[in-house]
N, C-alpha and C positions, 0 to 999 in steps of 0.2 A: 310279135309278141304282143298280146292284147293288153289293153289298159288295165292297171291295178286299181284297187280301191284301199282307200285309207280314211281312218279317223284321226284328227289332231284335236288335242285339248288345249284350251285357252278360255279365260274370262270371257263373258259375253261383251266387256268393255272393250277387251284388245281385240277381239273378233271384228266389231263394229269399225275400227280403226283400221283393220287390214282390208276389210271390204271396200271400204271408201276409198283407200289408196291401192287396190287391186293386188294386194299380195297377201302372204302368209308367213307367219312365223311359228316356230315350235321350241320347245325346251331352252328357253330363255335366250334364243337367238342364235343357237349351234347351229352350225352347216351340215354335219356330218347327217343327221336326219333328213335333212331336205334334198341330200345328194341321192338318196333312196327313190324319191319320185322322179317320175320321167313324164315328158310332155304327153298330155293326153288321158293322165290318170286322174281318176276322180277323187275328190277329198271332201270331207263333211267336218265341220267343226263341232265337238261338243263342249258344252259351257258349264262347268259345275257349279259356279257363283258367278253374280254380277261383276264382281272385282278381284283381282288376285288375292287369294287367300282371305277374302273378305266379302262383304256385301251379301245381299239376299240370296239364298239358293235358286239356281235356275234349273239346273239338271235336265237340259235340253240340247237338242241339234241347233245350231244357231247360224250356220251357213254351210251353202254346197256349191261347188265349182269344179272346174276341170282345170289341171295345170298347164300354163301356158309354155309357150317354147321359152328355151334360154335356162340358163344354170342358175344357181344360187348365186346371190351377191349382197354386199354389204349395205345395209339400209342407212340413212339419214336420220340420227336421232341426236337429240340434245345430250350434252356432257361426254364422258369417254364411253358409254354404251353404243357399241357398233354392232346390231344384230345381223345375222344373216336371214335373206327373205328369198321367197320365191314367187314368180308372178301366177295369178290365177285368174281366170274367167269365172267370176262369182254370178250364179243364177239368182233371179228373184224368187225368195222363198219365204216360208213363215216358219217361226221356230217351231220345233216337234219336240214335246216333252217325252224323254226316254222310258219312263215307266210303263205306258202302256204298249211298247214296242218290245220290251225286254223277253217275254214269253217266245217271241218269234225270231228273236236274233241268236246267232251262233254262240255268242259269249256271253247271254243273258241268265246265265247261272245265277246260286246264291253269292257268288264272290264276282259279279258282273264290274264292279267298280276296280279292280285290281289291274286290269289292263290298262285303265286310263293313266296310271302313274308312269307309263313310259312316254307320255307326250305324243306318241304318232306310232300307230300300228296299221298293220295291214287286215282287212276283212275280205270276206268273199263277196263276189258280185250280187249274190241274193240279199247280203245284209243290206248292201247300199241301195238296191233297188227298193227295198222296203222302207229304208229311211227318206229316200227320195220322194216316195209316193206319199209319205205322212207331211213331208214339206211342201207338198203341191208344188213342186219346181216348175218354173217357167222360163225358159232360156231369155237372158238378157243381153 
C-alpha cells in the first residue's frame, strides 16, 4: 500500500512545539485520528491562527513531514492533560499561505475551510505535492 497524505490542523504555536519535539498531536490529543496514519505517510499542518482560538491569523501550512515508525503514545504534559502523539520526521520548510494555493487544491472551493474542522483529513498526493512545492521542502 502506498503512503497516504494528510492535513492536520493546529495553531502555529502548537505546531512549533511538535516540530521541536519530533511529534504531532491532533483533535486535542485524541488517539483515534492518529491511528489512521501509518509510517511513511506524509503529513502537513495547517495553522489558522498563531494561538489556539486566538492570536493573529496565520492561514498557512506551517510544518511538513513523514510519519515515523511506532504507534501513537501518551505524551508527557503538565497537569492531568495526557495527549496522544505520533512521532514525525519533520522537514525544513517555510510557511506557505493557503490562499494562493486554493484554486489548485482539490478542496479549494468556496467552502474550503469546512474540512479543517475535522482536525485531520486525507488529501490526494497531487495536493500534497503542490503544498510541498510551495513550502520549498528540504529533507532535514
